[in-house]
C-alpha positions in Angstrom: -46.0 -17.2 6.3 -43.7 -19.8 4.8 -39.9 -19.2 5.0 -38.1 -20.1 1.8 -34.3 -20.2 1.9 -32.6 -19.3 -1.3 -29.7 -21.0 -3.3 -28.3 -18.9 -6.1 -26.1 -20.8 -8.6 -23.1 -19.7 -10.6 -20.9 -22.4 -12.0 -22.8 -25.0 -10.0 -21.8 -23.3 -6.7 -23.9 -21.7 -4.1 -23.3 -17.9 -4.3 -24.8 -14.6 -3.4 -24.7 -11.3 -5.2 -25.3 -7.7 -4.2 -28.1 -5.9 -6.2 -27.8 -8.6 -8.8 -24.2 -7.5 -9.8 -22.2 -10.5 -11.0 -19.0 -8.6 -10.1 -20.0 -9.0 -6.4 -20.2 -12.8 -6.5 -19.3 -14.5 -3.2 -19.1 -18.2 -3.1 -20.6 -19.8 0.1 -20.4 -23.4 -0.7 -19.1 -25.4 -3.7 -21.8 -28.1 -3.1 -25.4 -26.7 -3.2 -26.8 -30.1 -2.3 -25.1 -29.9 1.1 -26.8 -26.5 1.7 -30.2 -27.8 0.6 -29.8 -30.8 2.9 -28.9 -28.5 5.8 -32.1 -26.6 5.2 -34.2 -29.7 5.1 -32.5 -31.2 8.2 -33.4 -27.9 10.1 -37.1 -28.4 9.3 -37.5 -26.0 6.3 -39.8 -27.3 3.6 -39.3 -25.0 0.6 -36.4 -23.9 -1.5 -35.9 -21.0 -4.0 -33.3 -22.2 -6.5 -32.0 -19.6 -9.0 -29.8 -20.4 -12.0 -27.9 -17.1 -12.3 -25.9 -18.4 -15.2 -29.1 -19.3 -16.9 -30.6 -15.8 -16.2 -27.6 -14.2 -17.8 -27.3 -16.6 -20.8 -31.1 -16.9 -21.2 -31.0 -20.6 -21.2 -30.8 -23.0 -18.3 -27.3 -24.0 -17.3 -27.4 -25.7 -13.9 -29.8 -28.6 -14.6 -27.7 -31.0 -12.7 -28.1 -29.1 -9.4 -31.9 -29.0 -9.7 -31.9 -32.7 -10.4 -29.6 -33.6 -7.5 -31.5 -31.5 -5.0 -34.8 -32.8 -6.1 -33.6 -36.4 -5.9 -31.9 -36.2 -2.6 -34.3 -33.9 -0.6 -38.1 -33.5 -0.2 -37.9 -29.8 -0.5 -40.5 -28.0 -2.6 -38.3 -26.3 -5.1 -39.2 -23.3 -7.1 -36.8 -22.9 -9.9 -35.9 -19.9 -12.1 -33.2 -18.6 -14.4 -33.0 -19.2 -18.1 -36.5 -20.8 -18.6 -36.8 -19.4 -22.1 -38.9 -22.0 -23.9 -41.5 -24.6 -23.1 -39.1 -27.5 -23.3 -37.0 -26.0 -20.6 -40.2 -25.5 -18.4 -41.2 -29.1 -19.0 -37.7 -30.3 -18.2 -37.7 -28.3 -14.9 -40.9 -30.0 -13.8 -39.6 -33.5 -15.0 -36.5 -33.0 -12.9 -38.4 -32.3 -9.8 -39.3 -28.6 -9.6 -42.5 -27.9 -7.6 -43.0 -24.5 -9.2 -41.2 -22.4 -11.7 -40.7 -18.7 -11.5 -40.9 -16.7 -14.8 -39.5 -13.2 -15.0 -37.9 -11.8 -18.2 -40.0 -14.0 -20.5 -43.2 -12.8 -18.8 -42.1 -9.2 -19.7 -40.9 -9.8 -23.2 -43.1 -12.6 -24.4 -46.4 -12.6 -22.5 -48.3 -14.6 -25.1 -45.8 -17.4 -24.8 -46.0 -17.4 -21.0 -49.8 -17.3 -21.0 -49.6 -20.4 -23.2 -47.3 -22.0 -20.6 -50.0 -21.2 -17.9 -52.5 -23.2 -19.9 -50.0 -26.1 -20.7 -48.5 -26.4 -17.2 -51.1 -24.8 -14.9 -51.1 -21.3 -13.6 -50.9 -22.7 -10.0 -47.5 -24.2 -10.9 -46.0 -20.9 -11.9 -44.8 -17.9 -10.0 -44.7 -14.5 -11.7 -41.3 -13.0 -11.1 -41.9 -9.3 -10.7 -38.4 -7.9 -10.0 -38.3 -4.1 -9.7 -35.9 -1.2 -10.0 -37.8 1.8 -8.6 -41.3 0.6 -9.5 -40.5 -0.7 -13.0 -39.8 -4.3 -13.9 -36.1 -5.4 -14.1 -35.2 -8.1 -16.7 -32.4 -10.4 -17.8 -30.7 -11.1 -14.5 -31.5 -7.5 -13.5 -29.1 -6.1 -16.1 -31.7 -3.9 -17.6 -35.0 -2.1 -16.7 -38.2 -2.3 -18.8 -40.7 0.5 -19.1 -43.5 -1.6 -17.5 -44.7 -0.7 -14.0 -45.0 -3.5 -11.5 -48.7 -2.9 -11.0 -49.5 -3.0 -14.7 -47.3 -6.1 -15.0 -49.1 -8.0 -12.2 -52.5 -6.8 -13.3 -52.2 -8.4 -16.7 -51.2 -11.8 -15.4 -53.6 -11.6 -12.5 -56.4 -11.4 -15.0 -55.1 -14.4 -16.8 -55.0 -16.5 -13.6 -51.7 -16.0 -11.9 -52.0 -16.1 -8.1 -48.4 -16.5 -7.0 -46.2 -13.4 -7.4 -42.6 -13.0 -6.3 -41.4 -9.5 -5.9 -37.7 -8.5 -5.5 -36.7 -4.9 -5.0 -33.3 -5.0 -6.7 -32.0 -2.1 -4.6 -32.6 -4.2 -1.5 -31.3 -7.5 -2.7 -28.2 -8.7 -0.8 -27.9 -5.4 1.1 -29.2 -6.8 4.4 -30.9 -3.4 4.9 -34.5 -4.5 5.3 -37.3 -5.6 2.9 -39.4 -3.4 0.7 -42.3 -3.5 3.2 -44.1 -0.4 1.8 -44.0 -1.7 -1.8 -45.4 -5.1 -0.7 -48.2 -3.4 1.3 -49.2 -1.5 -1.9 -49.2 -4.8 -3.9 -51.2 -6.7 -1.4 -53.7 -3.8 -1.1 -54.1 -3.7 -4.9 -54.3 -7.5 -5.4 -55.6 -9.0 -2.1 -56.1 -12.5 -3.4 -52.5 -13.1 -4.7 -50.0 -15.1 -2.7 -47.1 -12.7 -2.5 -43.5 -14.0 -2.2 -41.3 -11.3 -0.6 -37.7 -11.4 -1.8 -34.7 -9.3 -1.0 -33.3 -7.3 1.9 -34.2 -9.6 4.8 -31.6 -9.1 7.5 -33.1 -10.2 10.8 -36.2 -11.8 12.4 -37.9 -8.4 12.8 -37.9 -8.0 9.0 -39.7 -11.4 8.7 -42.2 -10.5 11.4 -42.9 -7.2 9.5 -43.5 -9.2 6.3 -45.7 -11.6 8.1 -47.7 -8.8 9.7 -48.6 -7.1 6.3 -49.8 -10.4 4.8 -47.0 -11.9 2.7 -47.6 -15.6 2.1 -43.9 -16.5 1.6 -40.6 -14.8 2.5 -37.3 -15.6 0.8 -34.2 -15.5 2.9 -30.7 -15.7 1.4 -27.7 -13.7 2.5 -28.9 -13.3 6.1 -28.6 -17.0 6.5 -25.2 -17.3 4.8 -23.8 -14.3 6.8 -25.1 -15.7 10.1 -27.6 -13.0 10.8 -30.4 -15.5 11.2 -30.0 -19.1 12.3 -32.0 -21.9 10.7 -33.6 -22.8 14.0 -34.8 -19.2 14.3 -36.4 -19.5 10.9 -38.1 -22.7 11.7 -39.5 -21.4 15.0 -40.6 -18.0 13.6 
């Protein structure tokens, strides 16, 4: 299992939210490049970079941060937030994204996203399946769709998606443990996908649990910033 540290961006700064609520914004570092370089120096290889401004505005805002991190590190960046048209997706790749994560667009405009899969390659895209209960959350988690996570994944799985990132919004930023039972259900239903577990990781045991059930990747955010898990522990897991 690959550990993927997260950087969430508001106003170009590294922040964390609780349950996706912008009113809970806490700034951890005004210079995300410094955080990314710390991750790389520790031996981590991947980065989950989220433009929260972009997710809320539905157009990418923090291009400069993506470009700077891609230029000054070798981290494999998956980028998300505000990727609402093909020009934005192309620009993300041009600026150095390794993969892009598509969430709200995949719910609201599946035909468009399936065209992107053809244009940019399904292997270069991660389906962002964020849930409230077992229904898909959209638009920076400000609203809930009537689409179940299993139906959502199934449609894109049939079209060729093999990377799926699932965040249980109720767990995100709470440091209360990951949604292990939900992930077990997803892996059982879709055994050939590469599942990216996101939200709730608070300690090493949470990560061991995710590894044991077969998650391919695990995203760690607030647990790093709050000192619950050290970077050396993550690298040596």
